[in-house]
KEKOL-51403 format. One line per 4 residues: their letters; for each residue x, y, z of N, C-alpha, C. Coordinates in pm, whole numbers, plus 50000, padded with zeros to 5 digits. Layout:
<pts>
A = X Y Z X Y Z X Y Z; ...
</pts>
This chain:
<pts>
MPTM = 45328 60112 53020 45183 60107 53008 45132 59971 53057; 45013 59968 53116 44954 59839 53154 44912 59761 53031; 44876 59637 53051 44838 59550 52940 44705 59482 52969; 44632 59449 52863 44503 59383 52876 44481 59294 52755
RVNG = 44419 59179 52776 44387 59092 52663 44256 59141 52601; 44264 59179 52476 44151 59235 52402 44129 59152 52276; 44013 59090 52266 43983 59006 52150 44094 58904 52123; 44148 58848 52232 44248 58744 52221 44390 58791 52199
VQIH = 44412 58922 52200 44544 58980 52175 44585 59066 52293; 44710 59052 52338 44759 59133 52447 44787 59274 52398; 44715 59369 52453 44721 59508 52409 44778 59595 52521; 44874 59681 52487 44925 59780 52581 44844 59908 52565
YFDQ = 44807 59966 52678 44722 60085 52674 44762 60181 52785; 44709 60305 52777 44723 60399 52887 44585 60449 52927; 44570 60485 53052 44443 60532 53106 44477 60626 53222; 44474 60755 53196 44517 60852 53296 44414 60963 53310
GTGV = 44400 61014 53433 44311 61125 53461 44168 61082 53485; 44084 61179 53515 43941 61157 53535 43865 61266 53462; 43738 61242 53441 43655 61338 53372 43604 61283 53241; 43573 61370 53147 43524 61327 53016 43630 61240 52949
PMLF = 43596 61118 52909 43695 61028 52848 43725 61067 52703; 43853 61058 52668 43898 61076 52530 43978 60954 52490; 43945 60893 52378 44019 60779 52326 44102 60825 52207; 44234 60802 52214 44326 60845 52109 44368 60727 52022
IHPP = 44367 60747 51890 44403 60643 51794 44519 60693 51708; 44627 60619 51709 44749 60662 51641 44756 60610 51498; 44840 60672 51413 44864 60621 51278 44966 60509 51280; 45002 60452 51164 45097 60341 51162 45234 60375 51220
MIGA = 45294 60276 51281 45433 60272 51326 45461 60342 51459; 45422 60468 51477 45474 60549 51587 45408 60519 51722; 45301 60441 51725 45244 60394 51849 45172 60500 51930; 45114 60454 52040 45038 60544 52128 45126 60648 52195
VSFA = 45257 60623 52200 45348 60721 52259 45348 60852 52180; 45299 60849 52058 45291 60972 51978 45198 61075 52040; 45114 61033 52136 45024 61125 52206 45078 61163 52344; 45207 61152 52362 45267 61180 52493 45233 61319 52543
YQVQ = 45238 61419 52457 45206 61556 52498 45059 61570 52535; 44973 61499 52463 44830 61508 52494 44802 61443 52630; 44863 61329 52656 44845 61264 52786 44894 61354 52897; 45014 61408 52880 45077 61489 52983 44993 61611 53022
ELCH = 44933 61677 52924 44861 61801 52951 44712 61779 52978; 44649 61691 52902 44503 61678 52910 44456 61593 53026; 44544 61509 53081 44500 61421 53190 44466 61498 53316; 44503 61625 53324 44469 61705 53442 44321 61746 53444
KFRV = 44256 61740 53328 44116 61781 53319 44024 61671 53265; 44084 61573 53196 44004 61473 53128 44061 61333 53154; 43983 61233 53123 44031 61095 53129 44085 61058 52991; 44213 61036 52981 44281 61018 52854 44319 60871 52837
VGFD = 44268 60809 52731 44287 60667 52706 44342 60647 52566; 44431 60551 52551 44484 60516 52419 44550 60381 52425; 44588 60327 52310 44648 60194 52309 44737 60178 52186; 44836 60091 52199 44914 60049 52083 44828 59954 52002
IRGH = 44796 59993 51881 44719 59907 51792 44793 59775 51773; 44719 59666 51763 44782 59534 51754 44889 59534 51644; 45004 59475 51677 45117 59474 51584 45199 59600 51584; 45168 59693 51676 45241 59818 51686 45292 59836 51830
GNSE = 45409 59897 51842 45463 59922 51975 45475 59794 52056; 45413 59794 52173 45423 59680 52264 45307 59582 52254; 45213 59605 52163 45098 59515 52150 45130 59396 52059; 45074 59281 52093 45093 59162 52011 45031 59181 51872
PGSD = 45084 59113 51771 45028 59127 51637 44899 59051 51614; 44874 58945 51693 44757 58863 51669 44773 58782 51542; 44673 58703 51510 44680 58616 51392 44593 58664 51278; 44504 58761 51303 44412 58808 51200 44467 58930 51128
RLTY = 44423 58949 51005 44461 59066 50928 44417 59193 51001; 44502 59295 50998 44468 59421 51062 44387 59507 50966; 44266 59541 51004 44180 59630 50927 44130 59741 51018; 44068 59840 50959 44007 59945 51041 43900 59885 51132
QTIV = 43829 59786 51079 43727 59719 51159 43790 59653 51282; 43906 59590 51263 43977 59527 51375 44010 59629 51482; 44063 59744 51439 44103 59847 51534 43982 59900 51610; 43873 59925 51538 43751 59974 51602 43699 59872 51703
NDAV = 43697 59745 51664 43651 59641 51757 43736 59637 51883; 43868 59645 51866 43957 59645 51983 43931 59765 52072; 43908 59881 52010 43884 60003 52087 43757 59992 52171; 43652 59938 52112 43524 59925 52183 43536 59827 52299
VLLD = 43604 59716 52278 43622 59617 52385 43707 59676 52498; 43812 59750 52462 43896 59814 52564 43815 59913 52647; 43736 59997 52582 43653 60094 52657 43555 60022 52749; 43495 59916 52700 43401 59841 52782 43470 59785 52906
ALAI = 43591 59733 52888 43666 59679 53003 43703 59787 53103; 43716 59909 53055 43749 60022 53142 43624 60092 53196; 43507 60032 53172 43379 60087 53218 43352 60226 53161; 43389 60246 53035 43362 60372 52965 43254 60344 52862
DKAI = 43140 60407 52878 43031 60383 52782 43014 60496 52682; 43074 60613 52709 43069 60726 52616 43205 60793 52614; 43251 60830 52495 43383 60891 52485 43391 60981 52363; 43486 61074 52370 43529 61147 52252 43639 61064 52187
VCGY = 43633 61041 52058 43738 60968 51990 43824 61068 51913; 43955 61059 51935 44049 61152 51873 44149 61071 51792; 44150 61091 51662 44244 61021 51576 44334 61117 51502; 44458 61073 51482 44558 61155 51413 44595 61089 51280
STGA = 44586 61166 51171 44621 61120 51038 44537 60997 51002; 44600 60884 50972 44523 60764 50943 44437 60722 51061; 44483 60752 51182 44403 60725 51300 44272 60801 51300; 44270 60919 51237 44145 60995 51225 44046 60923 51136
TVAM = 44096 60855 51033 44007 60778 50946 43945 60663 51024; 44025 60599 51108 43970 60494 51195 43864 60553 51287; 43889 60673 51338 43792 60739 51426 43660 60765 51355; 43667 60799 51226 43544 60819 51149 43464 60689 51142
EAML = 43533 60579 51114 43465 60449 51107 43405 60413 51242; 43476 60446 51350 43424 60418 51484 43296 60497 51509; 43294 60624 51468 43175 60706 51490 43058 60661 51404; 43087 60611 51287 42981 60560 51200 42919 60433 51257
QYAD = 43001 60347 51315 42951 60219 51365 42895 60227 51506; 42954 60312 51589 42918 60315 51732 42886 60458 51775; 42778 60511 51718 42742 60650 51748 42706 60669 51895; 42653 60568 51959 42615 60580 52099 42738 60584 52189
TFQA = 42845 60521 52147 42968 60520 52227 43053 60642 52199; 43076 60669 52071 43162 60781 52033 43074 60900 51998; 43043 60979 52100 42944 61085 52086 43002 61218 52042; 43131 61220 52019 43198 61336 51962 43331 61289 51906
GIFV = 43386 61366 51812 43511 61323 51748 43606 61439 51726; 43734 61409 51726 43839 61505 51694 43927 61441 51588; 43930 61503 51471 44009 61451 51359 44128 61543 51337; 44246 61497 51368 44368 61577 51356 44439 61538 51227
SGMS = 44446 61634 51134 44513 61610 51005 44455 61486 50938; 44323 61475 50940 44258 61353 50895 44203 61360 50753; 44163 61242 50704 44105 61232 50570 44004 61118 50567; 43900 61136 50486 43799 61032 50470 43826 60944 50349
EVSD = 43925 60981 50269 43965 60907 50151 44106 60952 50115; 44172 60875 50032 44301 60917 49976 44285 60921 49826; 44286 61041 49769 44252 61056 49627 44357 61131 49547; 44460 61184 49610 44561 61257 49533 44691 61177 49527
FLVK = 44769 61204 49425 44890 61126 49396 44993 61135 49507; 45018 61252 49562 45128 61270 49657 45102 61195 49788; 44980 61204 49840 44949 61131 49964 44953 60981 49938; 44899 60938 49824 44908 60796 49789 45053 60750 49784
REIQ = 45138 60835 49725 45279 60797 49710 45346 60785 49846; 45315 60875 49939 45371 60866 50074 45331 60736 50143; 45203 60701 50132 45155 60578 50194 45218 60456 50129; 45226 60458 49996 45287 60345 49924 45433 60327 49963
LGVQ = 45503 60437 49989 45642 60428 50033 45649 60358 50169; 45556 60392 50260 45550 60324 50389 45525 60175 50373; 45435 60139 50282 45406 59998 50254 45530 59927 50202; 45600 59991 50108 45717 59928 50047 45828 59907 50149
LARI = 45853 60006 50234 45960 59992 50334 45926 59885 50436; 45799 59879 50476 45760 59775 50573 45767 59637 50510; 45734 59626 50383 45737 59496 50316 45878 59439 50306; 45977 59526 50290 46115 59476 50286 46176 59477 50426
EAMG = 46090 59503 50526 46129 59501 50667 46241 59602 50698; 46233 59717 50630 46324 59828 50661 46263 59910 50774; 46235 59843 50885 46160 59904 50993 46240 60015 51062; 46371 59998 51071 46453 60101 51134 46449 60231 51056
LLAY = 46463 60222 50925 46460 60342 50841 46323 60409 50847; 46217 60330 50837 46081 60385 50841 46052 60447 50977; 46089 60378 51083 46066 60430 51218 46144 60558 51242; 46267 60561 51194 46349 60681 51213 46289 60801 51141
GLAL = 46248 60782 51016 46190 60891 50939 46061 60945 51001; 45974 60856 51046 45848 60899 51105 45869 60967 51240; 45961 60914 51322 45989 60976 51451 46047 61115 51432; 46137 61128 51336 46201 61258 51310 46098 61360 51261
ANTG = 46004 61316 51179 45902 61406 51125 45802 61449 51230; 45774 61362 51327 45662 61385 51418 45694 61470 51540; 45820 61484 51575 45854 61569 51689 46000 61610 51683; 46029 61726 51741 46167 61770 51752 46228 61742 51887
YRPL = 46149 61684 51977 46195 61656 52113 46263 61520 52114; 46393 61517 52138 46472 61396 52122 46421 61277 52204; 46387 61294 52334 46338 61177 52408 46211 61117 52346; 46121 61202 52297 46000 61151 52233 46033 61088 52098
QRAM = 46128 61147 52025 46173 61085 51901 46221 60942 51925; 46302 60926 52030 46355 60794 52060 46244 60696 52097; 46144 60745 52172 46032 60658 52211 45951 60616 52088; 45927 60709 51995 45855 60675 51872 45937 60578 51787
YRAG = 46066 60602 51781 46154 60514 51705 46149 60372 51760; 46157 60360 51893 46152 60227 51954 46018 60160 51926; 45908 60237 51934 45775 60181 51904 45770 60129 51761; 45828 60206 51668 45830 60164 51529 45914 60041 51505
RRSH = 46030 60034 51570 46117 59918 51553 46053 59792 51609; 45972 59806 51712 45908 59689 51772 45785 59645 51692; 45738 59728 51602 45614 59698 51530 45634 59581 51433; 45523 59513 51407 45524 59394 51322 45511 59438 51175
PVRV = 45608 59404 51089 45604 59453 50951 45474 59425 50877; 45420 59305 50894 45297 59269 50822 45180 59355 50869; 45169 59377 51000 45058 59459 51051 45075 59605 51008; 45199 59653 51001 45223 59790 50953 45182 59804 50807
VQYF = 45220 59706 50724 45178 59708 50584 45026 59711 50574; 44959 59629 50653 44814 59620 50645 44747 59751 50689; 44803 59814 50792 44746 59940 50839 44763 60049 50734; 44884 60061 50679 44907 60158 50572 44814 60131 50454
AESL = 44808 60005 50412 44736 59969 50290 44586 59995 50300; 44531 59985 50421 44387 60009 50439 44347 60147 50388; 44434 60247 50413 44397 60384 50376 44396 60406 50225; 44460 60319 50149 44461 60334 50004 44328 60294 49940
TYNC = 44250 60214 50009 44123 60168 49953 44001 60218 50031; 44020 60257 50156 43907 60299 50240 43854 60435 50192; 43723 60448 50192 43660 60575 50153 43523 60584 50221; 43510 60678 50314 43381 60697 50381 43322 60834 50351
TSRL = 43371 60902 50248 43324 61037 50217 43174 61040 50195; 43122 60942 50124 42978 60941 50095 42895 60915 50219; 42957 60869 50328 42884 60840 50452 42905 60946 50560; 42980 61050 50530 43009 61150 50632 42883 61217 50686
GDIK = 42782 61227 50603 42656 61288 50648 42589 61209 50758; 42628 61082 50774 42572 61000 50881 42638 61025 51016; 42748 61097 51017 42814 61133 51144 42748 61260 51195; 42648 61242 51278 42573 61356 51330 42638 61417 51454
QPVL = 42731 61344 51514 42794 61390 51637 42881 61514 51610; 42904 61594 51713 42995 61709 51696 43137 61661 51665; 43203 61732 51575 43338 61697 51533 43425 61822 51530; 43547 61807 51577 43649 61911 51564 43749 61867 51459
LAYG = 43775 61955 51362 43876 61929 51260 43996 62018 51287; 44113 61960 51299 44234 62037 51328 44340 62010 51221; 44392 62118 51163 44493 62108 51058 44599 62215 51078; 44718 62186 51027 44825 62283 51027 44811 62377 50909
GKDR = 44841 62503 50930 44828 62602 50824 44916 62574 50704; 45028 62504 50725 45121 62472 50617 45105 62328 50565; 45000 62262 50606 44979 62123 50563 44906 62123 50429; 44981 62147 50323 44919 62160 50192 44864 62028 50138
LFRP = 44921 61917 50184 44874 61787 50136 44738 61750 50194; 44719 61780 50323 44599 61729 50390 44489 61833 50411; 44520 61960 50399 44413 62059 50416 44300 62043 50315; 44326 62003 50190 44213 61977 50099 44119 61869 50151
YGRI = 44174 61770 50222 44087 61669 50282 44004 61728 50395; 44062 61826 50464 43986 61896 50567 43866 61969 50509; 43883 62023 50391 43770 62092 50326 43661 61992 50286; 43702 61873 50243 43603 61768 50214 43522 61736 50339
LARN = 43592 61720 50452 43524 61688 50576 43432 61801 50619; 43481 61925 50610 43400 62040 50653 43273 62053 50571; 43280 62020 50443 43163 62030 50357 43061 61922 50386; 43106 61805 50426 43017 61689 50434 42974 61650 50573
LPNA = 43046 61694 50676 43006 61662 50813 42901 61763 50859; 42787 61718 50910 42679 61810 50947 42711 61899 51067; 42802 61857 51154 42822 61928 51280 42971 61941 51311; 43044 62004 51217 43189 62014 51230 43234 62156 51256
TSVL = 43336 62169 51340 43405 62295 51366 43551 62277 51327; 43608 62376 51261 43746 62365 51214 43837 62461 51289; 43959 62413 51312 44062 62500 51369 44189 62482 51287; 44251 62594 51252 44373 62594 51174 44486 62647 51262
IPGM = 44593 62569 51272 44706 62609 51357 44813 62671 51267; 44831 62803 51274 44919 62873 51179 45064 62825 51187; 45126 62822 51071 45268 62794 51066 45307 62650 51086; 45210 62562 51103 45240 62421 51134 45204 62331 51014
THQL = 45272 62217 51009 45247 62120 50904 45155 62009 50957; 45175 61889 50909 45083 61778 50935 45090 61725 51078; 45210 61729 51138 45239 61653 51260 45204 61733 51386; 45078 61762 51405 45035 61851 51514 45055 61793 51654
PGRA = 45026 61666 51681 45038 61618 51820 45177 61637 51879; 45282 61617 51800 45417 61629 51852 45488 61756 51816; 45433 61834 51721 45499 61956 51676 45429 62083 51724; 45300 62073 51753 45224 62190 51801 45132 62148 51914
PTAL = 45187 62084 52018 45100 62027 52122 45022 62130 52201; 45083 62245 52229 45013 62345 52311 44887 62395 52243; 44901 62433 52116 44785 62484 52042 44682 62374 52019; 44728 62255 51986 44634 62145 51963 44562 62108 52090
NRAI = 44634 62098 52200 44571 62059 52327 44469 62163 52372; 44499 62290 52347 44403 62394 52383 44274 62378 52303; 44287 62349 52173 44168 62329 52089 44090 62206 52133; 44161 62098 52165 44095 61976 52212 44021 62002 52343
ADFA = 44087 62069 52437 44025 62096 52567 43902 62184 52553; 43911 62288 52470 43796 62377 52450 43677 62299 52391; 43706 62214 52295 43601 62133 52233 43537 62038 52334; 43619 61974 52415 43569 61878 52513 43485 61948 52620
VQAE = 43528 62065 52662 43452 62141 52762 43315 62178 52707; 43311 62222 52581 43183 62257 52519 43093 62134 52508; 43152 62020 52474 43073 61897 52465 43013 61862 52601; 43093 61877 52705 43045 61847 52840 42935 61943 52882
RHGI = 42952 62071 52852 42853 62172 52889 42719 62148 52822; 42724 62096 52700 42601 62070 52627 42544 61932 52657; 42603 61864 52755 42549 61736 52799 42572 61622 52703; 42669 61639 52611 42695 61533 52515 42762 61415 52582
LGEN = 42849 61444 52679 42923 61339 52748 42921 61365 52897; 42923 61258 52971 42934 61269 53115 43056 61196 53164; 43091 61214 53291 43209 61149 53346 43182 61001 53366; 43282 60919 53333 43276 60774 53354 43364 60739 53475
PKVL = 43317 60653 53560 43400 60618 53675 43524 60540 53632; 43632 60559 53704 43754 60485 53676 43757 60360 53763; 43790 60248 53702 43787 60121 53775 43922 60053 53763; 43949 59961 53852 44071 59881 53844 44057 59785 53727
TES = 44166 59769 53651 44163 59682 53535 44279 59583 53543; 44275 59487 53451 44380 59387 53444 44513 59453 53413; 44621 59405 53470 44754 59459 53440 44852 59345 53424
</pts>
């Protein structure tokens, strides 16, 4: 992936295809490579952009604490450098929560959203326990074990597993702890009504932990459409890419037809 200095930090990113821009935001550890299937398929019709969040994968950790605000700020600066003024923001798991914050702060930029297995708060014991386990493993710098477990869970394709594992091993333990920990305290449920933009909610039919959060989003978002992928669990980008990509493409096409987003020109950027 090419690299760019964003807010003083060297960030690795991808930018492929032309058409309606989509910005992808990954959860902790597994890096932007977790969207490999989305890049591969969607870049033929859309402009697909994503980046390793600072302290993850190949991006520098920087000196500041990693917060959702930090990630949103980096995303906006990256899009500006790529001459993208309007985009669909697509976040997976914790990345979907970051996408919600981005839409709340920058409604003019993020004019539509896709939340994959996302949540606006963490309020049940089991999800909290999973996140706390990630925090504990990163704090003792058991990065290999954590990276292996997440890579194994997120895809059955061995080359992609290895790429996710490498991204996790390269990640900065402190930044991983901070990213995980943000979701334990962040809560934007009371502000969901302020997200007026169209939103697609995507969940796996067997994702018993996160589907209740999908119902919270569906009740509170004014302009949300839901899609349920039968037989699948939480890890849709790497486990059900065909069905997920079809839903993403259909949503993006509808957004374009309704004039929500237009094509942004592709420009040469720093490498």
